[in-house]
N, C-alpha and C positions, 0 to 999 in steps of 0.2 A: 602798399606795405612800407614803402619808404616814408610816406607822409605820417602813417600810424606810428612808426618807429620813432620818427623825429619828435612827433608831438608828445608821446607818452614817456619818452626817455630824456628829452633835453628841454622842452619848453618848461616843464615842471621843475625837475631837479636833476641835473645831469649826473652828479657823483658827489661823494663825500670829499673832504680835503685830501685824504690819502689817495683815493681813487683819481682825483683830478690830477695830481702830480704823476701817478702811474700812466694815465691816459695821455697826458701832454707829452710825456717822453715817447710813448708809442706812436701817437700821431705824428709827432715831429720827425721821427725816424722813418716813417712811412713816406711823408711828404718829401724828405730829402732823398729817399731812394728813387723818386722820380725826377726831382729838380736837379739832381747832379747829372742827369742826361742832358740837361741844358747848361751845364757848367756853373751851377749855383746851388745854394742851400740856405736854410734858415737857422737861426740860433734860438729864437723866441717866438714861439707860435702865436703869441698874443700880440706881439709888436710887429713882427716882419710881415703880416698880411694886412696891416692897417692902411697902407697906401694902395692896396689892390694890384700892384705890379706883379709881385711873385704869385699872387693868388691866380691871376689870369695866365701866367706862365705855367703854373702847375696844371691848370685845366687844359692847355694846349698840349702838353706833354702826355697827359694820361688819356685824352680823348683823340689825339692825332689831328685835331682840327685847329683852324685859324680863328681867333676871336677878333672883335673889333679893335682898332688901333687905340692903345691906352693914352690917357692923359699924362703929360710929363711934368705938370706943375706941382709945386709943393703945397698948395693951398688945400683947405679941407674940401672945397667943392670938387677939386680934381680927384682927390682920393675917394670921395663918395661916388663920383662918376665911375671910376675904375672898378669899384666893388660892386656897383649896380650892374656893370657889364658882365662881371663874373656871375652875379646872381641870375641874371637874365639868361645866360648861357646854361646854367644848371636847370632853370625852369624849362628851357627849350627841350631838355632831354626827358621830359616827362616827370619831373620831380616838382611837387608843389610845396614850396617853402612857406611855413606858417610862422609868424611872429619873429622872423629873422629879417632884419633890415641892414641896409649899408651903414647907417649911422652907428649901430651897435658894434659893428666890425671896425670901423674907423676909430671909434672910442676905445678899442681894445677890450671889449666885454668878453672875458675868458669863456663863460658858458655859451654865448652865442657862436663865438669863434670855433669852439670844439664842436658844437652841434652842426655847424656848417661843414666842418672837415669830415665828420661821421657821415653826413649826407652824401658828400662826394665819395667816401670810400664805399658806402652801400651801393651807390649808383654805378661807379666805374670799376670797382674791384669785386663786388659780391653779387650784384643783381644779374650779371650775365652768366654766372655759374649755373649749369643745368646738369643734373644727374637723375636718370630714371624718372623723367617726368616731374621732378621736383627742382626748384630753382632757388636762388639767393640763398638765405640763411639755412633753410632746410636742405637745399641741394648741397651746400658746403658740408653740413653735418652729415648727410648721407654718404658723401664722398669720403670723408674721414672714417666713417664706420666701415665702409666697404674695403678701404685700403688697409685698415689696422685689424680687420677681423681675424687673420690667421695668427696674430700675435698674442701670446699669454700675458696676462696681467694688464691688458689694455682693454678698457671698455669706455668708449666715447659715447657719452650721452648728452653732453652740453658743451658749452664753450668757456667753462670757468673750472670747476673742481676736477673735471675729468682729465685736466692737463697739468695738475699740480706736481705729479711725480716725474714729469718730463719723458715718460716712455712713449706717450702718444706722438710727440715731435720726433723722437728717435725712430719710432715704427714707420712714420711717413717717409723719412729719409731713406731708411733701410729698404723700404718697399720698392723705391725707385732707383736708389743708388747704393745696393747692398755693399759695395766695395768701400764706402766711406765710414760705416760704422760696424763694429763687431757687436751685434745686438745681444749675443748670447752671454757677454760678460756683464751686461747691465743688470742692476738690482733695483727693485722697487723701493726698498728701504734707503736708497741713496739718491734723493731727487735732486740735490744740488749738482752732483756730477752728471746726472742725466741731462738736466736742463742746460748747463753750460756747454756739454758735449754737443747738443743738438744746435744751440745758438752759434757756437764757433764753427761747426761743420757748415751750417747754413750760410753763414757770412763769407767763409772762406771758399767754398766750392760751388754754392748755388747762387751767389750774388744776392743774398737776402740779408739785409742790415739787421743788426741786433736791436729790435724793437722793444723787447721785454727784459727785465732784469730778474735773475734767478732768485736772488734774495727776497725781492719784492713779492714774487709769486708764492714762495714757500711761507713767508710771514703773513701774508694776507689769507684770512680765513676763506674768503670766496673771490678769487681773482676777477678783475673786471671783464665782463663778457665781450665788450666792444674791442678792447685792446687785443684779447686773445683771438677774437674772430678776424681782426685786421692782420694780425701776424700770420695766422693759418692761411688766410686768403693768398698770401704771398707765396706760400708752399704750393697752393693749388696752380697759380699762374706760373710758377717755376717749372712745375712738372707737366703742364698742359701740353707743351710741345711734344714730350715723349708719349703722351697719351694719344695725340693725333697720329703719330707714327704707329702706335698699336692699332688704332681705329683703321688706318689705311691697310695694314697687314691683314686685319680681320676681314675688311672688305674683299680683299684679293682671295683670302682663303675661302670665303663664302662662296664667291663666284665660282672658284674652282671646284669646290665641293658640289655645288649644284650641277656643274657641267659633268662631273664624274658620275654623279648619281643618275643623271639623264642617260649617259651612255651605258650605265649597268642596266637601267631599265629597258633600254633599246635591245641590248643583248639578251636579257631574260625574255623579252617578248619574242624575239626571233626564234630562241631555242624552244620556248613553251609552245608557239605556233607550229613549229616544224614537228615536235613530238606529238602534238594533238592531231594534225593532219595525217601523219603516218599511222597512228592508231585507227583513225576513222577509215583509212584506206585498207587496212588489214581486216577490220571488222565487217564492212559491208558485204564482201563476198561470202562470209560465214552466215550472214543473215539472209543472203539471197539463195542459199542452197536449199532446194525443196525435194530432195530425195527421200521418199517415205521409208519407213521400217516396217517389217512383218509383225513385230511383237510390240505389245503394250509397254514392256519393260524398256525397250530401246527407245520408243517415243518418249516415255517418262524421263529417261536420261537426258534426251534433247531438251525437254521442257525444264528439267532441273539445271542444265547448263545455261539455258536462257535466263532462268531465275538468278543463277549466280551472276550472269552478265549484268542483269538489271540491279541486283543487290550489292554486288561486290566491285564490278569492273566499271560500270557506267558512272556511278555517283562521283567518284574521284575525278573523272574526266569533265562532269558537269561543273564541278568546283574549278577545274583548270580553265575551262572555257569562260566561266564568270570571272575568274581572277585575271585572265587574259584581257578581257574587256575593260575590267577595272584598271589594269596597269596601263593599258593604251590611253584611256581617258585621263588617268592621273598624269602620264607622261606628256600628253598634249597640253594639259592645263599648266604644268610646271614650265614647259618650253615657251608657252604664251606669256606666262607671268615674268619670266626671265628674258623676254624679247629675243627668244631663239626661234629658228624656222620650224615649222611643224615636222613631225616625224613621219617618214613614208616608208612602210614596211617593204620587204622584198617582194618580188613578183609572186602572186598567188598566196600571200600570207597576210592580206588585209582582213580586217574583221569581217567584212562582207563575204571574203572568200571562205572564211571558217564557218560562218553562219550558213552558207550554202552547203558545204560539205556536211555540217551538222544536220541540216534538213534532209539531205539524202540518207544519212544514217537512220534518222528517226523514221522516214518512210520505209525503208528496208526492215527496220525493226517492227513496225506496225504490221506490215504484210507477213513477216516471219511469224509473229505471235498469232495472227488469224489462222495461218496454215497449220501450225502446231496444234491449236485448239480443235480445229476440224479433223485433223488426223487422229488426235487422241479420242474425240468423240466417236469416230468410225471404229477405231480398234476397241474402244471401250464397249460399243455395242456388240461386236463380234466376241469379245472376251466374256461379256456378260451372258450372251446366248450359250457359249461354250461351258461357261461355269455352271449356268443354270441347268444345261443338259447333264453334266457330270453330277451335280447335286442331286437332281431328280432320279438319275439312274442309280446312284449309290444308295439313295433312300429305298428305291424300289428293291434293288438287289439285296439290301440288308433286310428288308421285310420278307422277301421270298426265301431267304436262307433257311433251310430246314423244313419248309413248308411241305415239300413232296414226301419226305420221310414221315412227317406227322400225319398226313392224309393217308398213307399206306399202312399205318399201324393197325393191329387187330386187338387193341386193349379192350374193346367192348366185350369180347368173348368171356372174359373172367371178371367183368364189372357187375356191381349190384345195380339195382334199379335207380337208386339215387345217383350213382355214378354214371349210369347210362343217361339219366336226364340231364346230369351236368355236362356229359359229353355232347348231348344234343344241343344244350344251350350254347356250349362253347363252339359247336360247329355252326349253329345259326349266326353266332357273332362273327365267326370267320367268314361265312358267306357274305354277311353285310360288309365286312371289311374288304373282302375281295371285290364286291361291287364298287365300293368307294375307290379302290385303287385302279379301277378301269379308266377314270379321268386321268390319273397320272400317267398310265401307259400311253393314252392318246396324246397327252402333252409332250411326252418324251419323242414320240414319233413326229409331231408337228415341229418341234425344235430341231430335230435332225434334218428334216426337210428344208427348213429355213436356212440352216447352216450350209446345206448343199447349194441352195439358190445364191447365197452370198459368197460362194467360192471360198469357204473356210480351208485353210491350209491342212488341217488334220481331219478332213471329212471322212476318209476311208475308215479310220478307227471309230469314228462316231457312228457310221452306218453299220459296222459289224457288231458293235455293242448293241445298237437298237435292235437288230435282228435276233440276237440272243434273247433279249428281254421279251419279244413278241412270241417266240417259240415257247419259252418257259410259261408264259401266260396261258397259252392253249392247253398245256399239260396240266396246269393247276385246275383249270376248269373241269376237265374230265375227272380227275381224281376226287374233286369235291363232290360230284354227283354220286359217284360210287359209294363213298364213305357215308353219305346221308342216308341212302337206302339201307345199308347194313345196320346202322344205329336204330333206325325205326323198327325193324324186325326184332332186334333184341329187347327193345322197350316194352312191346307187347307181352313177350314171354315173362318178364320179371314183374309186371304190375300186379298179378295175382299174388305172388309171394310178398310183395311189398305191403299190401293191404294187411296181411296177417302180421307181419312184423310190426306195423304201426299200431294194430290193435293190441298186441302184446305189450308194446311200449307204453301206450296209454294207460292200461290197467296195472302194469308192473311198477311203474314209477311211483304213483301214490301209495300203493300198498308197500313198496320198499321204504318210502319215506315214513310211513306210519310205524314200521317195525323198528327202524332206526331211532325215531323219537321215543318209542316205548322203551327200547333198551336204554336210552340216555336217561329218561326219567326214572326207571327202576334202578339204575346204578348211581343216580345223582345223590350226593350227600346233602343232608338237610340240617339246618340250624335253626331250632325254635327255642322260645323263651317262655311260652305260656301253654297251659293246658289246652286252650282254644286252638292255637296253632297245630298242635300234634293231632288233635281230633279232626281238624280240616283235612290234614294229610291222609289219615285213615279212611275218611269218607271217599276221597278222590280215588284212593287206590281200590276200594271195593267197586266203585263205578267202572274202572278200567278192566277188572277181571270179568265183568258181566259182558264185555264186547268180544271176548276171545272166541266163542263158537262162530260168530258171524265172519270174523276175520279168517277162520280156517276154511270156510266156504269160499271166499274170494280167492284164497291161496290155490285151492284145487282148480277153479276156473281158469286161472292164469296158466297154470301148467298144462291144461288141456289145449290152449291155443298153440303152445310150443310143440306139442306132439302132433298137431294137425300140420304145421309147417314142415316138420321132418317127413311126414308121409308124402306130401306133395313133391319135395326134392327128390326123394327116392323113386317115386313113380315116374317123373318125367326127366330124370337124369339131368337135372339142372346143375351146372357147374357154379357152385356158390364160392364167391371169391372171399367172403369173410362173414363176420357175425352181423347180428341185427344192427342196422345203421342208425336206428332211432334210439337205442338205449345200450348201455353196457351191462345191464342186469341180465343174469342167466338164472335157470331154474335151480341149479346147485346153490347159488347164493341165497335165493329166496328160502329154500329149506333149511339152509344152516342158521340163517337169522331167526327163522320160526322157532327152531329148537332152543335157541339162546334165550328167546323171550320166555319160553315155558319154564326154563331153569331159574330165571331171575325172579319170577313172581313169588315163590315161597320165601326167598331170601329177603325180599321187601317186607313181607308180613312180619317176620322175626324183628327186623330192625324198628319197625313202627311200635311193636309191643314194648320193647326195651325203652325207647325214648318216652313212651307215655308214663311208665313208672318213674323215671327220673324227673320229669316235669311236675308230678304230683308232690315229691319231696321238695323241690324248689319252692312251690307255692306255700308249703307249710313253713319253710324258713323265712319267706317274705313276711307272712302274717306275724310270726313270732317277733321279728325285728321292729315291724311297724307299731305293734301294740305298745312296746316300751318307748320307741322314739316319739310317738304322739303325746306321751305323758311328760318326758324329759324336756323336749323342746319348748313347750309353753311354760313349764316351770322356770327354765333358764331366763326367758323373756320377761316373765313377772319379776323375778328377782332383780334383773337389770333396771327395770322401771322403779322398783321400790328403792334401790340405791341411789338412783338419780333423784328421787324426791328427798331422800334423807340429806343428800349432800347440798340441797338447795333450801330445804325447810328444816334446818336443825334448830332445836330448842334446848334450853338449859345451858349449863356451863360446858366448856370444851372438854373437861374430864368426863362429864357425864355423856357427852356425844361419843367420846372415844371409847368408854366402856361399852356403850350400846353397839357401836359398829364392831367391836371385837366379838361380842356375843353373836352378832348377826353373821360375822365371817365363819365362826366356829359351826353355826348351823348349816352354812353352805358347804364347808369341808365335809361334814357328816354325810352329804349326799353323794360323795365320790364312788361308794360301792356300786350304785345303780349305774353310773357311767361306765365303770369297769365291766359290769355285766352286759351292757349294751355293746361294748367293744368286742366281747366274746361272740355274740350273735352276729356282729358284722364280720368277724373272721370267718365264720362258717359260710356266710353268704359269698364272700370273695372266693373261698375255696370251691364252692360250687359254680363259680363263674356266673353269678347272677348280677346283671348290670342295671336293672331298673326295678322299681317297687311301686306299683300303682296304689298301694294301701297307705302310703305316707308321703308327705312332701319334704320330710327331713332326711338328710343324709348323715352319715357318720361325721363327714368333714364339717357339716354345719353345727352338729352337737359339739364337736372338739372346739371349733372356733368360739362358739357361744360360751362354753364352760371356761375356756381360757380368758375371754373378755370379762367374764363375771368375777373370776379370782382377781384379774389385774385391776378391775374397777374398784373392788372393795378395798384391795391393798392401797391403791392410790388415794382413795378417800380417807382411809385411816392416816396415811402419810401427810395429807393436807392437814388434817386436824392436829397432828403432831407438830408440824411446822407452824401452825398458828399458835400453838402453846408456846413454842420456842420464840416466836416473834413477840408474843404478849409478855413473856418473862423478860426477854432481852431489852425490849423497848419500853417496858413499864405501861402497857396499854391495859385498860380495865376491860372487864367482861362487857360492860355496857357499850364501850367504844367498839369492841369487835361486833357485838349485836347490830350497832348502827351501821358499821361498815358492810356487814352481811345484808342488812336490809336495803342499803343503797345499791349495793351490787345486784341483788335480786330484782330490785325495781327496774333497773336499766338493762337487765339481761332479759330482753323481751321474748327471745326465742327459747328461754329456759333450757339452754345448752351448757351452762356453767362457764361461758366465756362472753365477753363484750366485744364487739368490733370497735374500730377507732372512733366512729361518729357517736356511738352510744357512750363510749368512755369520755369523750369531749363533753357531751351533754351532761354527764354525771358530774364531772368536775365543775362546770359552770353552776349546776344546781347547788353545789357545795360552797359556792362563793369565790371560785378562782376566776380571775380576769385574765383570759388567755388570748395571747397573740399567736400569730403562725409560728414564730420562733420559739416561743415559750412552749407551745404544744408539741412541737417537734422534739424539743429537749426532753420533755416528760415521756414521750413515746419511745424515745431511744433508751430510756430507763426501764420502762415496763415491758417493752417489746424489743429486746436487743436483737433478736433474729429477724426483725422487720417482716413479720408474719401478717401484721395487721390486726391482731387480736390481743386481748388482755385477760389473763386468767385470774381467778380469785386470789391465788397466792401472790401473783404480781401486784394486784391491787392492794392487798393487805400490806406488802412489803412497802409499796409506795406511800401508803397512808400512814404507816408506822414511822417511816422517815420524816414525814411532814409534820407529825404531831409529838414525837418523842424527843427527848433531849439526849443527844448522842455526843460522844466525844469527837473532837476534831484534831486535825494535825497540829494546830497552834497550841491546843490544850496539852497534847502529849509533849510537844516540844518544850513547854513551859515546865512540865513535870520533870523532864530530863534535866533541865537547867537547875531546878531545885536540887536534884540528887548530885549534880556536878559543882555545886557551891557557887552558882552564878557564873561559872565559866562558860566560854563558848564551846568547849570540848569536854569530854568525860574520859576518865581512865578506866582500864579493865578492872583494876582492883575496887574502884568505886562501884561499878556495876555488880561485882560478886558480893560486895558488902551489903547492898541495898536491895537486891532482887533474889528470887529463888534461883538455885544453881542452874536448872535447865533454862530458864528464861534469860538468865545472865549470859550463859554460853550462846544462846540464840542471837542475842544483840551483838556480842563480840564478833561472832562469825559473820555478820551481815554489815556491820558498821565500816564505813571507808575510813582511812587515815584522815586525820584533820590536818589541813595545809595552810591554816590562816597564819598571819604575822605573829600571833602569840602561841604558836604550837610548841609542844614539848614532846620528847620521846614517848611513844605509846599512846598518844592522844588519838581519840576517835570522834568522827563527825556525826554527833546525834541529831543534828538538824536535818540533813538529807536523808537520814534513816527514818525520821519522823514523817517527812514528806512522802517517802516511798511507801510507808505502811498504808497510807490512804490513797494510793495509786496515782498520786500526782507526779511521780517520777519513778524510774526503775529501781527496784530493791536490790 
């Protein structure tokens, strides 16, 4: 680093002229700060080192070593010899001098002399500075940054401009000798005071000569780095003694802190070990307790306590044991690293002692857990058997509840055969259920026996309950047999009556349904619209009346079955509990419905006769309307077609066509009375509620719509001719031109509908010589089809062709006419309009013309130009 610094800084160009003076003063002051220790100094750094004597003396003072004996002669050779001895000593300190020779120093070469002194400063004042693994220049800069870090407005980043305000020097002094400078009174904007204060205090109290000049530093844009570095290194060496004292104090504090920390770790270990061993001592007897409990609940509580021990109490102790070992190992390591004797715990508190106690704890824990599980399994087995006994006994007792009362009932004495059969089925199901419960009773007895063998603590109550269940089981068996025999006897007695009931139900049900259907049909209201429909209803009614004698025979047979049942009940004194179980129909109901059917038959006859007469009248009205509609409908259609042909194939002048159409319209209007007569017939049909008519396809609505369309079409056709006449007269179009327009329109109206679509219209224009682009055709379509419907009527076609062929007035022509009336002025007066135009048209213009605002305007002037433009839609009127 020294070689590189020297080569790059001094071999090429050490400094400018101003810097050279600045450095010479600094280096001279630095050399004198050491030479005065030997009782001498230099005045001129270029001249006073030429003989090498003071140079050798300087090296002896700053190195503390003796150099070779100097030559005392005055000759050049003696001087060169002395300088070489000094250079050889510098080289022996690891500094490689490049391009510096004794001759240059002897000759007073200022550049080489300053480079040599800078090399000496670097080697003996700066190179040995070491701060946080950095040395020399970087170490010195880091030292300055560390020392001045707490001070505001101080930011040391280099050895030139960072020191210009003087606060850096003052901060270094205040940091080590705060009593020498009142730092709080210093200002960053007063560098002269700051620099002089620092230099004066350093020289007076720190024995650091004034190597820099405050004015030079302030006036120089970038103070010389080497001069500042040299001066700052003096601060470092001046305060290094104090730093060594701080280092010694820090070393003592560090040793004491380590010792205190070790003692605290020893105390913590002893306490933690004692607490852990005490906990183990208390816990092992609890784990070794093997006194069993009689109930599952008590054993489960023991298990829950053991789980709490495993989950809550033991984990923290495991952590304490682990932490104890960690603390012990950490303590031993720290003692070994600090050259202290190893730690020996108290008797019985070694890590091995704790591990042995912990092993005993886990052994007791494992045995306790196995014992708990075995006891729980044993009690679980007993509790399971007891609970199983209770469940089966409760199920059996619940099932048998009420069974004795049910078996002792005499409900079969008043039951019908179906109920008896149901009771028998129910009893058979009960017998099956009883047999199925035999296994449960046997299981209950077997469980009770096993509980007795396992010496269950509640065996007496189990045995008593088991005995009650067995006694009740025997009673149920006897009652079941007795009830089965009684039900079978009653079943045989009621079977005969049941057969008769069933026969009655089988024949009464369909007969009853027939009567109900007949009554419904006879009372059903009917709606018919034709003679055929009423005739069909009359035929069906006659067929129904023919079945009545056979139905009466079936009624008498059904009543005979019921009489036979009554005879059997009376003869054998059977206690009948109710009515026929197979049907709800009784003889009284059958007779009542039969009488109702006989009453409804003549009523139905009368209703059919009346409806037949009404349908005959409706048929007459249908035919009357159809005869007229079948004539009027085709007549309207024919007229519509004729008008369509007239509108397309018109011949002669427009006046002739108009006269012909008005005569045609009159003939159509004269047909109106026939339409009115048809309306009257339609009114009669509506009043009779007739909704269809098979004799015609025409409805009154069709006739009305056709008649209205006919009148509208002839009126519209007449209006088209009138508009064509207006257009011809207004545009000056000849009759031949109109005929030509009509021929062109009809030619391209391919569908003969009286309108052209856009494509047909475009083809028509092209055939007439128009050269159409898309934009031009769009413009024309916006004129003839303003509603954008995609079609062109004949009237629109005529209007367009009239505009294309006629000579019409324009806005410019009207504007020129107004200018003539105004006497060639740009405005017109109301009096001029009243003088030249009819009164109503003059007032019309005056009311709509805006006031004229041009530069030549006079009071009452009107703007006829904007008015003319508005007349043709080019602006708002």
